[in-house]
C-alpha positions as CSV (number, residue, x, y, z in Angstrom):
1,M,132.3,51.6,149.2
2,T,132.1,47.9,149.8
3,Q,128.9,46.5,150.5
4,S,128.0,43.8,151.7
5,N,125.6,41.1,150.2
6,D,123.0,41.2,152.6
7,F,123.1,44.9,151.9
8,F,122.0,44.3,148.2
9,D,119.7,41.7,149.0
10,K,117.6,44.8,151.0
11,L,117.8,46.8,148.3
12,L,117.0,44.1,145.1
13,Y,114.1,44.6,143.7
14,R,113.1,46.3,146.9
15,R,108.9,47.5,146.6
16,Q,108.6,45.0,144.0
17,F,106.2,42.1,143.7
18,I,106.0,39.1,140.9
19,L,102.6,36.7,140.9
20,G,102.9,34.1,138.4
21,P,101.8,29.8,138.5
22,R,104.8,29.3,140.7
23,P,107.1,29.7,143.7
24,L,110.2,31.2,143.0
25,S,113.1,31.3,144.3
26,L,114.9,34.6,144.0
27,E,117.8,37.0,144.7
28,G,116.7,39.3,148.5
29,K,114.5,40.1,150.5
30,W,110.8,37.8,149.5
31,N,107.6,36.6,150.7
32,V,105.6,34.6,149.1
33,T,102.0,34.0,149.9
34,P,100.2,30.6,147.7
35,I,96.7,32.1,146.1
36,K,93.7,30.6,144.2
37,H,94.3,29.0,140.9
38,S,97.8,27.4,141.3
39,Y,99.0,31.3,141.6
40,H,101.8,32.5,143.8
41,I,102.5,36.2,145.2
42,H,106.0,37.5,145.3
43,T,106.2,40.8,147.8
44,Q,109.7,42.1,148.6
45,H,110.1,42.6,152.0
46,D,109.6,46.0,152.0
47,L,106.3,46.2,149.9
48,P,103.1,46.0,152.2
49,M,100.4,44.0,151.6
50,V,97.5,43.2,152.8
51,I,94.6,40.1,152.2
52,A,90.8,39.5,152.9
53,S,89.1,36.1,152.3
54,N,85.5,34.7,152.3
55,A,84.5,31.3,150.4
56,N,83.7,33.1,146.9
57,I,86.5,36.0,147.4
58,S,89.7,36.8,147.8
59,L,91.5,40.4,147.3
60,F,95.0,41.2,148.2
61,L,96.4,44.7,148.2
62,L,99.7,45.5,147.8
63,G,101.4,48.8,149.1
64,I,99.4,52.0,150.5
65,A,95.7,53.3,150.4
66,I,94.2,55.7,152.1
67,D,90.8,56.5,152.6
68,P,90.9,60.2,152.9
69,F,86.9,60.0,154.6
70,H,88.1,57.6,157.4
71,P,91.6,58.2,158.0
72,E,91.6,56.0,161.0
73,N,91.4,53.0,158.5
74,N,94.9,51.5,157.7
75,E,94.6,48.9,154.3
76,Q,93.3,46.1,156.2
77,N,90.2,48.1,157.0
78,I,89.7,49.2,153.9
79,L,90.5,46.1,152.2
80,D,87.8,44.4,154.7
81,G,85.1,47.0,153.7
82,F,85.1,46.6,150.0
83,L,85.0,42.2,151.2
84,T,80.7,40.7,150.7
85,S,80.3,37.3,149.3
86,T,78.7,38.2,146.0
87,L,81.5,41.2,145.6
88,T,82.2,41.3,141.9
89,F,84.7,43.2,139.7
90,D,82.2,46.0,138.5
91,Q,81.2,46.6,142.5
92,L,85.1,46.7,143.7
93,V,86.2,49.2,141.5
94,S,83.5,51.5,142.9
95,F,84.3,51.3,145.9
96,T,87.7,52.1,144.8
97,H,86.9,55.6,143.2
98,S,87.5,57.3,146.7
99,I,90.8,55.5,147.6
100,V,94.2,57.4,147.7
101,G,97.5,55.6,146.8
102,R,100.1,53.8,145.3
103,W,98.4,50.2,145.2
104,V,97.8,47.6,143.3
105,L,94.8,45.5,143.9
106,I,94.3,41.4,142.7
107,Y,90.6,40.4,142.9
108,Q,90.4,36.3,142.9
109,N,86.0,34.4,142.1
110,N,86.3,30.8,141.5
111,D,86.8,31.4,138.4
112,E,89.0,34.6,137.4
113,T,92.2,36.6,138.5
114,I,91.9,40.5,137.9
115,I,94.5,42.6,138.8
116,I,94.0,47.0,138.3
117,N,96.8,49.9,139.9
118,D,96.0,52.9,141.5
119,P,94.3,56.1,139.2
120,C,97.9,56.9,137.6
121,A,98.7,53.8,137.1
122,L,101.7,55.3,140.1
123,R,102.2,51.1,141.5
124,Q,103.2,49.6,137.8
125,V,102.0,46.4,136.5
126,H,103.5,44.6,133.5
127,Y,103.0,41.3,132.3
128,I,104.2,38.8,129.3
129,N,101.5,37.8,126.9
130,G,102.0,34.8,124.3
131,N,103.5,33.0,126.6
132,K,102.7,29.2,128.3
133,E,102.8,30.6,132.2
134,Q,101.2,33.7,133.1
135,W,103.4,36.7,134.8
136,C,103.4,39.5,135.7
137,A,105.3,41.8,137.8
138,S,106.1,45.8,139.2
139,Q,109.1,45.6,136.3
140,P,109.9,44.1,133.2
141,E,113.5,42.9,134.9
142,L,111.8,40.9,137.7
143,L,109.6,39.0,134.5
144,K,113.5,38.6,133.5
145,Q,113.7,36.1,136.1
146,V,110.8,33.5,134.3
147,S,111.1,34.3,130.8
148,S,113.7,34.9,128.1
149,L,112.5,38.9,127.4
150,N,114.5,39.9,124.1
151,L,115.1,43.9,123.7
152,R,113.0,45.3,120.6
153,A,115.3,45.5,117.3
154,E,113.0,47.8,115.7
155,P,115.5,50.1,113.7
156,D,113.6,53.1,113.9
157,L,112.9,52.5,117.5
158,I,116.6,52.2,117.9
159,E,117.5,55.5,116.5
160,F,114.1,57.2,118.5
161,I,115.4,56.1,122.2
162,C,119.0,57.6,120.8
163,N,117.5,60.5,119.6
164,K,118.4,64.2,121.5
165,A,114.0,64.4,121.8
166,Y,113.9,61.2,123.4
167,I,116.5,61.8,126.2
168,S,115.8,65.6,127.0
169,Q,112.2,64.3,127.6
170,E,113.6,62.2,130.2
171,G,112.8,59.1,127.9
172,A,108.8,59.8,127.8
173,W,107.5,56.0,126.1
174,L,104.1,56.1,124.9
175,G,101.5,53.2,124.3
176,K,101.4,49.9,126.7
177,S,104.6,48.5,124.9
178,T,108.1,48.2,126.6
179,I,111.1,47.9,124.8
180,Y,111.1,43.7,125.2
181,Y,108.8,42.1,122.9
182,N,105.5,40.7,124.2
183,C,106.2,42.1,127.4
184,Y,103.4,44.9,128.3
185,R,102.4,47.7,131.0
186,L,99.6,47.6,132.1
187,M,98.1,51.2,131.2
188,A,95.8,53.2,133.5
189,N,92.5,52.8,133.8
190,H,92.2,49.6,132.6
191,S,92.4,46.2,134.2
192,L,94.4,43.0,133.8
193,N,92.6,39.6,132.9
194,L,95.7,36.8,133.7
195,K,94.4,34.3,132.7
196,T,94.0,35.4,129.0
197,T,97.2,38.5,129.2
198,E,94.2,41.1,128.0
199,Q,93.8,44.7,129.4
200,S,90.0,46.4,129.0
201,R,89.1,49.8,129.8
202,Y,86.7,50.0,133.0
203,Y,87.2,53.9,133.1
204,P,85.4,56.4,133.3
205,I,82.3,54.7,133.2
206,K,79.8,57.7,133.9
207,K,79.6,61.4,132.7
208,L,80.9,63.8,135.0
209,L,78.3,66.5,135.6
210,L,79.6,70.5,135.6
211,K,79.4,71.5,139.2
212,D,79.1,75.0,140.8
213,I,82.2,75.7,142.6
214,S,80.2,75.8,146.0
215,E,79.8,72.5,146.1
216,I,83.0,71.3,144.6
217,I,85.3,73.3,147.6
218,P,84.3,71.4,150.1
219,L,84.5,68.2,148.9
220,A,87.9,68.5,146.9
221,A,88.9,70.3,150.7
222,N,87.6,66.9,152.3
223,I,89.2,64.8,151.0
224,L,93.0,66.6,150.2
225,K,92.6,66.9,154.0
226,G,91.4,63.5,155.3
227,T,94.1,62.0,152.9
228,M,96.9,64.4,154.8
229,T,95.5,63.1,158.4
230,A,95.4,59.9,157.5
231,L,99.4,60.0,156.7
232,A,99.9,61.9,159.4
233,F,98.1,58.7,161.5
234,R,100.9,57.2,160.0
235,G,103.8,58.1,161.4
236,K,105.6,61.6,160.3
237,N,106.3,61.7,156.5
238,T,108.4,64.5,154.0
239,L,106.0,66.6,151.8
240,A,107.6,68.8,149.9
241,L,107.1,72.4,149.3
242,T,107.9,74.8,146.2
243,A,106.4,78.3,145.5
244,G,103.7,76.2,143.3
245,W,99.6,75.4,143.3
246,D,100.3,71.6,144.3
247,S,102.5,72.1,147.3
248,R,100.5,75.3,148.5
249,L,97.1,73.4,148.2
250,L,98.7,70.3,150.0
251,L,100.1,72.8,152.5
252,A,96.8,73.7,153.3
253,A,95.3,70.5,153.7
254,T,98.4,69.7,156.5
255,K,96.5,72.9,158.8
256,D,95.8,70.6,161.7
257,V,98.7,68.2,161.3
258,K,101.5,70.1,160.5
259,D,103.6,68.9,162.8
260,K,103.5,65.5,161.7
261,F,105.0,66.8,158.5
262,T,108.9,67.7,157.2
263,F,108.8,70.0,154.5
264,Y,111.6,70.2,152.7
265,V,112.6,71.6,148.6
266,N,115.6,70.8,147.3
267,D,117.8,73.3,145.5
268,M,119.1,70.5,142.7
269,G,122.4,71.5,143.2
270,I,121.9,75.6,141.0
271,L,118.9,77.0,142.9
272,S,120.0,80.1,144.9
273,S,119.1,81.5,147.8
274,D,116.9,84.1,145.4
275,H,115.2,81.5,143.8
276,E,111.4,81.5,143.8
277,D,111.6,78.1,144.6
278,I,113.9,78.8,147.6
279,W,113.1,81.7,149.2
280,V,109.2,81.6,148.9
281,P,108.9,78.1,151.2
282,T,112.0,79.7,153.1
283,K,109.6,82.6,154.1
284,L,106.1,80.9,154.4
285,S,107.7,78.2,156.6
286,Q,109.6,81.0,159.1
287,L,105.5,82.8,158.9
288,L,104.2,79.3,160.0
289,Q,106.9,77.5,162.4
290,L,106.8,74.7,160.0
291,D,110.0,71.8,160.4
292,F,111.1,73.2,156.9
293,S,115.2,72.7,155.2
294,V,116.0,73.4,151.8
295,K,118.1,70.4,151.0
296,S,120.7,69.9,148.7
297,M,121.8,67.0,146.1
298,R,125.3,68.2,145.0
299,S,127.1,64.8,145.9
300,E,127.3,62.6,142.4
301,I,125.4,58.8,142.7
302,P,128.4,55.9,143.2
303,E,128.0,53.7,140.2
304,W,127.0,50.9,142.0
305,F,123.6,52.3,142.8
306,V,123.3,53.7,139.4
307,N,123.8,49.8,138.2
308,L,121.6,48.5,141.1
309,N,118.9,50.6,139.7
310,S,119.1,49.9,136.4
311,R,118.8,45.9,137.6
312,N,115.5,46.9,139.6
313,V,114.0,49.2,137.3
314,T,113.5,49.3,133.5
315,G,114.8,51.7,131.5
316,S,116.0,53.7,134.9
317,R,117.8,56.9,134.2
318,N,120.7,58.9,135.4
319,L,118.7,62.4,135.5
320,P,120.0,65.1,137.9
321,K,117.1,64.9,139.6
322,N,118.0,61.3,140.5
323,K,120.7,62.6,142.7
324,M,117.6,63.3,144.9
325,I,116.8,60.0,145.4
326,F,120.7,58.8,146.3
327,S,120.2,61.8,148.7
328,K,117.1,60.4,150.5
329,F,119.1,56.8,150.4
330,I,121.6,58.1,152.2
331,E,119.3,60.1,155.1
332,S,117.5,57.1,155.8
333,A,114.5,59.6,155.9
334,P,111.3,57.3,157.5
335,G,108.0,57.4,156.4
336,I,106.6,58.3,152.8
337,N,107.7,61.1,150.3
338,I,104.8,63.3,149.9
339,N,104.2,65.6,146.2
340,G,101.6,67.4,144.1
341,N,102.2,65.2,141.0
342,G,98.8,64.0,138.9
343,S,97.2,67.5,139.6
344,E,98.4,68.6,136.5
345,I,95.2,66.3,135.0
346,C,93.2,69.5,136.1
347,R,94.7,72.2,135.1
348,H,94.5,71.9,131.2
349,F,97.8,70.9,130.6
350,Y,97.7,70.1,127.4
351,K,96.4,73.0,125.7
352,L,94.9,73.6,121.9
353,V,97.6,75.6,119.5
354,G,96.3,78.1,117.1
355,E,93.4,76.8,115.3
356,Q,93.2,73.2,117.0
357,K,89.8,72.1,118.4
358,L,89.5,68.7,120.2
359,D,87.4,67.8,117.5
360,N,90.0,67.8,114.6
361,L,93.2,67.0,116.8
362,T,95.4,63.8,114.8
363,V,98.0,61.5,116.2
364,G,100.5,63.7,115.0
365,D,99.4,66.4,117.0
366,L,99.1,64.4,120.6
367,I,102.5,63.3,120.0
368,K,103.8,67.2,119.7
369,K,102.3,67.2,123.0
370,F,104.7,65.3,124.3
371,G,107.8,67.6,122.4
372,Y,108.1,65.3,119.7
373,K,108.1,65.6,115.9
374,Q,107.7,62.1,115.4
375,T,107.9,58.5,117.3
376,P,108.7,55.7,115.8
377,E,105.4,52.8,114.0
378,L,105.8,50.9,117.4
379,M,104.8,53.9,119.1
380,T,102.8,55.8,116.8
381,L,100.2,52.5,116.1
382,E,99.9,52.1,119.7
383,L,99.0,55.8,120.1
384,Q,96.6,55.3,116.9
385,T,94.5,52.4,118.8
386,W,94.7,54.4,122.1
387,F,93.0,57.9,120.2
388,D,90.5,55.5,118.2
389,G,89.6,53.9,121.7
390,V,89.2,57.0,123.3
391,R,87.2,58.6,120.0
392,D,84.7,55.6,120.2
393,L,84.3,56.4,124.3
394,D,81.3,59.4,125.2
395,L,84.6,61.3,127.1
396,K,82.0,61.3,130.6
397,G,82.8,64.6,130.9
398,F,87.4,64.7,130.5
399,T,88.6,66.3,127.2
400,L,91.0,63.8,125.3
401,L,93.8,66.1,126.3
402,D,92.9,65.1,130.0
403,L,93.1,61.7,129.1
404,L,96.2,62.3,126.8
405,Y,97.8,63.5,130.3
406,W,96.3,61.3,132.4
407,E,96.7,57.4,130.2
408,Q,99.7,58.3,128.5
409,R,102.0,61.0,130.1
410,M,101.4,60.1,134.3
411,G,100.8,56.9,133.4
412,I,103.8,56.4,131.8
413,W,106.4,59.1,132.3
414,G,104.8,59.6,136.1
415,A,104.9,56.2,137.3
416,Q,108.8,56.2,136.3
417,F,110.4,58.5,139.0
418,P,108.1,56.9,141.6
419,S,109.3,53.4,140.5
420,E,113.1,54.9,140.6
421,Q,112.9,56.1,144.1
422,D,111.8,53.0,145.3
423,I,114.8,51.5,145.9
424,A,115.0,54.5,148.5
425,I,111.3,55.6,149.8
426,D,108.2,55.5,149.1
427,E,106.8,58.4,146.9
428,F,102.3,59.3,147.5
429,T,100.7,61.8,145.5
430,P,97.5,62.9,147.3
431,F,95.9,64.0,143.8
432,N,95.9,60.1,143.2
433,C,92.3,60.2,143.3
434,R,89.6,59.1,140.8
435,L,86.7,61.3,143.1
436,L,89.3,63.9,143.6
437,L,89.9,64.2,140.3
438,E,86.6,63.7,139.1
439,T,85.4,66.8,141.6
440,L,88.4,69.6,140.0
441,N,87.4,68.1,137.0
442,S,83.3,69.4,137.2
443,S,84.3,72.9,137.5
444,A,84.1,75.0,134.2
445,A,86.8,74.9,132.3
446,E,87.6,78.7,133.3
447,H,88.3,77.9,137.1
448,R,91.0,75.7,136.7
449,V,93.3,77.8,134.3
450,P,96.7,79.7,134.4
451,P,98.0,82.2,136.1
452,N,95.5,82.3,138.5
453,F,93.6,79.2,139.5
454,P,90.7,80.7,141.5
455,L,89.5,77.0,142.2
456,Y,92.5,76.1,143.8
457,K,93.0,79.9,145.2
458,A,89.8,79.0,147.1
459,I,90.0,76.0,148.1
460,I,93.1,76.7,149.9
461,D,91.4,80.2,151.4
462,Y,88.5,77.4,152.7
463,L,91.5,74.9,153.9
464,W,93.8,77.6,155.6
465,A,93.4,81.2,154.6
466,D,96.9,81.7,156.6
467,V,99.5,80.3,153.6
468,L,98.4,82.3,150.7
469,V,100.3,85.4,152.7
470,V,103.8,84.4,150.1
471,P,102.5,85.1,146.7
472,I,102.7,81.7,144.8
473,N,104.5,81.5,142.0
474,P,105.8,85.3,142.2
475,K,108.6,86.7,139.7
476,A,111.8,85.5,140.9
477,K,113.0,88.8,143.6
478,F,114.6,91.2,141.8
479,N,118.6,91.1,142.5
480,F,119.8,94.7,141.7
481,T,123.3,94.1,141.5
482,K,122.5,90.9,139.0
483,K,120.8,93.3,136.8
484,I,124.0,96.0,136.8
485,K,126.2,93.5,136.1
486,K,124.0,92.3,133.5
487,I,123.2,95.3,131.6
488,L,127.6,96.7,131.9
489,K,127.8,93.2,130.2
490,A,125.1,93.9,126.8
491,I,127.2,97.5,126.6
492,Y,130.1,95.8,126.6
493,K,129.5,93.6,124.2
494,R,128.0,96.2,122.1
495,Q,131.2,98.0,122.9
496,R,133.6,95.9,121.4
497,S,131.1,95.0,118.3
498,S,131.3,98.6,117.1
């Protein structure tokens, strides 16, 4: 496939930004905005940015942000509501508490430039440390435009990256470092002071109080309903619908605006019609009259697309699920793609094993939660530093394993796929909201455990009970023919061996 230069320019570094002390002449389509302290924000043409400022304070919001309690508000309305003449950074953080989305927020007063991102750090920020100039950007690949970043060469790290475990875990990294020396990621729940290029934890700040489920249900329901209503105001969007809990909860939140959503499931090129993730949403959509389709991704990804996304995103992968990205690109689907990622923070994804107790977990125990037997010294030391910091912190009601999933799993591995998708579509998870995560986690643990997840079921029932008419995560349909063939094959093997 032959493509024009203009075509590639529109896709190069799509939905990304870079911020630093001078304007750049970058390949692709860019907007350049001069700001305080002689910095310049460069935003790729498809990354929205809004600005609010007064004599003392300047705010810049990049990406998608939603106020679930005022779904009619857009990003400009939200940012204008934050701004006061005496706005402090701590006040700004508190104002973002109920905001949902995938965003980067830049705060400037007369002395400092401080950057934060959404709760799960899905709109990524990377920065260079030890450089004469202070730069940050959405991806290290973009920072290579202003600095010579050298690949790390530690033998144990190279061996780890080439190991089957790393590949099977989809390249899950641990810690704030990257594959480049002196280049770091901004961790979830941390802020970056651009002047010092140091990041600091700013959350959690107050202890979660255990609440009765009757108090939690309406608040969580209103947050989700307001989020889906706000998305509906912005046009027609797509929502992935499977047999699981998270997508069913999001579906329930669309009751009054379901016609503003296109629902789908992807068969990944391997799921048959009797797989629960295919037949369940199909049946549900028929009963509820949803605009639903089963999509396929059987076509291979062309080399030019793989190469371009590798240039856009550090460590861009060529996994089977990445075929979905190319499918979305070919479809040129309008709006935002919505999923239920991040909900695992509230569902005890990482569990204690055997005799383990939270008080005696080691870094080695944490590493195993990621599917690794061991990690390179670099990652192990960084995870130890994170672990020590969390232990010194009053966890404020979150367990160690909750924060491990939130910051080290969702904030790194979980942020990679949305970044890879930026070339095709913007992705959004309604669970990416601190108030929602706090609200769900303030319930007793027994309400948030598998297989029945009583809290989730109660919220679904509160929002739209009809979506429970088809079971959640049922066993696969019984296929009589398939079962008989399996039995006959087993008999045949026994006869041959006898």
